[in-house]
C-alpha positions in Angstrom: -9.6 -9.5 10.3 -10.9 -6.4 10.3 -9.4 -4.5 7.7 -9.9 -0.5 6.7 -9.3 0.5 3.2 -8.9 4.3 2.7 -9.3 4.8 -1.3 -11.5 2.8 -3.6 -9.4 3.4 -6.8 -8.0 0.4 -8.6 -5.5 -1.0 -6.0 -8.3 -0.2 -3.3 -11.2 -1.5 -5.0 -9.2 -4.8 -5.9 -7.9 -5.6 -2.5 -11.4 -5.1 -1.0 -12.7 -7.9 -3.6 -10.1 -10.0 -2.7 -9.8 -9.5 1.1 -13.5 -10.2 1.4 -13.3 -13.1 -0.6 -10.7 -14.6 1.8 -13.1 -13.9 4.5 -12.0 -10.9 5.8 -14.3 -8.0 7.4 -13.5 -4.8 5.2 -14.6 -1.3 5.7 -13.8 0.7 2.8 -13.9 4.6 2.3 -12.8 7.0 -0.4 -12.9 11.1 -0.7 -16.5 11.3 -2.1 -18.4 9.6 0.6 -20.0 6.1 1.3 -22.9 6.6 -1.0 -20.8 6.3 -3.9 -19.2 2.8 -3.1 -22.9 1.2 -3.1 -22.1 -1.0 -6.0 -18.6 -1.8 -4.9 -20.3 -2.9 -1.3 -22.9 -5.0 -3.3 -20.3 -6.6 -5.3 -18.2 -7.6 -2.2 -20.0 -7.3 1.2 -17.6 -4.8 2.3 -19.1 -1.9 4.4 -18.9 1.8 3.2 -17.9 4.2 5.4 -16.9 7.7 5.8 -13.1 8.0 6.0 -13.2 9.2 9.6 -14.2 5.6 10.5 -12.3 3.4 8.1 -9.7 2.4 10.6 -12.3 1.9 13.6 -11.2 -1.4 15.2 -8.8 -2.6 12.3 -6.0 -4.7 12.6 -4.5 -3.8 9.2 -5.5 -0.3 7.6 -4.3 0.2 3.6 -4.0 3.9 2.8 -4.2 3.9 -1.2 -4.9 7.6 -2.0 -2.8 9.8 -4.2 0.3 11.3 -2.5 -0.8 14.9 -2.8 -4.1 14.0 -0.9 -2.5 12.2 2.3 -2.0 15.7 4.0 -5.9 16.1 3.6 -6.7 12.9 5.7 -8.6 13.5 8.7 -6.6 14.2 11.8 -6.4 11.5 14.0 -7.6 9.2 11.4 -5.7 6.3 12.5 -6.9 6.8 16.4 -9.5 4.1 16.4 -7.6 1.4 15.2 -6.9 -1.7 16.9 -3.7 -1.9 19.2 -1.0 -2.9 17.1 -2.7 -1.9 13.9 -0.4 -2.5 10.4 -0.8 0.4 8.0 0.0 -0.2 4.5 1.3 2.7 2.5 0.7 2.2 -1.3 1.5 5.4 -2.8 3.7 6.8 -5.1 5.5 10.2 -5.6 4.3 11.5 -9.2 5.5 15.3 -9.1 4.9 16.0 -12.9 1.6 13.9 -13.2 -0.4 14.3 -10.3 1.2 15.4 -7.3 3.0 18.8 -7.9 6.4 19.2 -5.8 6.9 18.2 -2.3 9.7 19.8 -1.1 10.7 16.9 1.8 11.0 14.5 -1.0 13.0 16.3 -3.3 15.1 18.6 -0.9 15.7 16.5 2.2 15.6 13.1 0.4 12.7 11.9 2.2 11.3 8.6 1.0 8.0 8.9 -0.3 6.5 6.4 2.7 8.4 8.1 5.2 6.8 11.2 4.0 3.5 9.5 4.5 4.3 8.4 7.7 5.3 11.8 9.2 1.7 12.9 8.0 0.0 10.0 9.5 1.8 10.1 12.6 2.1 6.3 12.5 4.5 3.7 11.2 3.7 2.6 7.8 4.8 -0.4 5.8 5.3 0.2 2.1 3.3 -2.5 -0.2 1.4 -2.9 -3.4 3.0 0.1 -4.9 4.5 -1.1 -7.9 1.8 -3.8 -8.2 -0.7 -3.8 -11.0 -4.1 -3.7 -9.8 -5.0 -6.3 -12.3 -2.5 -8.7 -10.7 -4.2 -8.5 -7.6 -7.0 -10.5 -9.1 -5.5 -12.4 -11.6 -2.0 -13.6 -10.7 -2.4 -15.1 -7.0 -1.4 -18.6 -6.8 -0.9 -20.8 -3.9 2.2 -21.1 -1.6 4.8 -23.1 -3.3 3.5 -22.6 -7.0 6.8 -22.3 -9.3 5.3 -19.1 -10.8 4.2 -17.2 -7.8 4.8 -13.7 -8.0 6.6 -11.7 -5.4 6.1 -8.4 -3.7 8.8 -6.1 -1.8 7.7 -5.1 1.4 9.8 -2.0 3.3 8.9 -0.8 7.1 10.7 -0.3 10.3 8.1 -2.1 12.7 9.1 -5.6 12.5 5.8 -6.9 13.9 3.5 -4.8 11.5 5.7 -5.9 8.4 5.6 -9.7 9.5 1.2 -9.0 9.7 1.6 -7.4 6.3 3.8 -10.1 4.8 1.3 -12.8 6.3 -1.6 -11.1 4.7 0.2 -10.9 1.2 0.9 -14.6 1.4 -2.8 -15.2 2.0 -3.6 -13.2 -1.0 -1.4 -15.5 -2.9 1.8 -13.8 -3.4 5.5 -14.4 -2.0 7.2 -11.4 -0.2 10.6 -9.9 -0.1 11.9 -7.8 2.7 12.9 -4.7 1.2 14.3 -3.4 4.4 13.6 -0.3 6.4 11.3 2.5 5.3 14.4 4.7 4.6 15.5 1.9 2.1 12.1 2.1 0.6 13.3 4.2 -2.4 14.6 0.8 -4.1 10.7 0.1 -5.0 9.9 3.6 -5.8 8.7 4.4 -9.3 11.1 3.8 -12.3 13.2 1.3 -10.2 14.1 -2.3 -11.5 11.5 -3.4 -9.2 8.8 -1.5 -9.8 5.9 -3.3 -11.8 7.9 -6.4 -11.8 6.0 -9.6 -12.2 8.7 -12.0 -10.9 9.5 -14.4 -8.3 11.6 -13.8 -5.0 14.8 -14.3 -6.6 14.4 -11.8 -9.6 12.5 -9.5 -6.9 15.7 -9.6 -4.3 18.0 -9.0 -7.5 16.1 -5.9 -8.7 16.0 -4.2 -5.3 20.1 -4.8 -5.1 20.2 -3.2 -8.2 18.3 0.1 -7.6 19.9 3.4 -7.7 19.1 6.1 -4.6 19.1 8.8 -7.4 15.8 9.9 -8.4 15.1 9.8 -12.0 14.4 13.1 -13.9 10.8 12.1 -14.9 10.1 11.7 -10.9 11.3 15.1 -10.1 9.5 18.5 -10.4 
């Protein structure tokens, strides 16, 4: 597939490494410009591009940047993506450490990914937000392996969710359907599933045990 990755930090960089290794055509962008991605491009064979071009023709776009930077993305950044593009949001809200206070999340009760979806103007699928970046490189396993790690995936667009779950399976992880985007609070920071390195059964249990009340540490 043709895949665009916006953000070349820990998650974006390691997804670039794995997806290119699997034979996907990856275009990667960051806020500092393509010239800063030369080393990653040489390592992986990915194509460094400006943010405005990252989604061009892409069947999957991964948005993996700080939440506070979402409104700064170019207007219409997804306009040139392929029809039926699945957009993966890996973001988390860290008001005290990084993002500052976002009223729609704290006052209106929007989930982090619903807020992101509104800014992007396109449905998103929440995945990889509670995954350690190194696990993407180190913990992938063939399907059916007893110790295969599972990742929660939330979203409203069932076709896009199926595409994302299939891609995660190809990456070497099981998935658990975590419900719609308004249910994605179950995998936000400081929930039982966040950072969990377990299989389907444990991930399913952890999602069920989550509380909708945002922890004090994740309120501004």
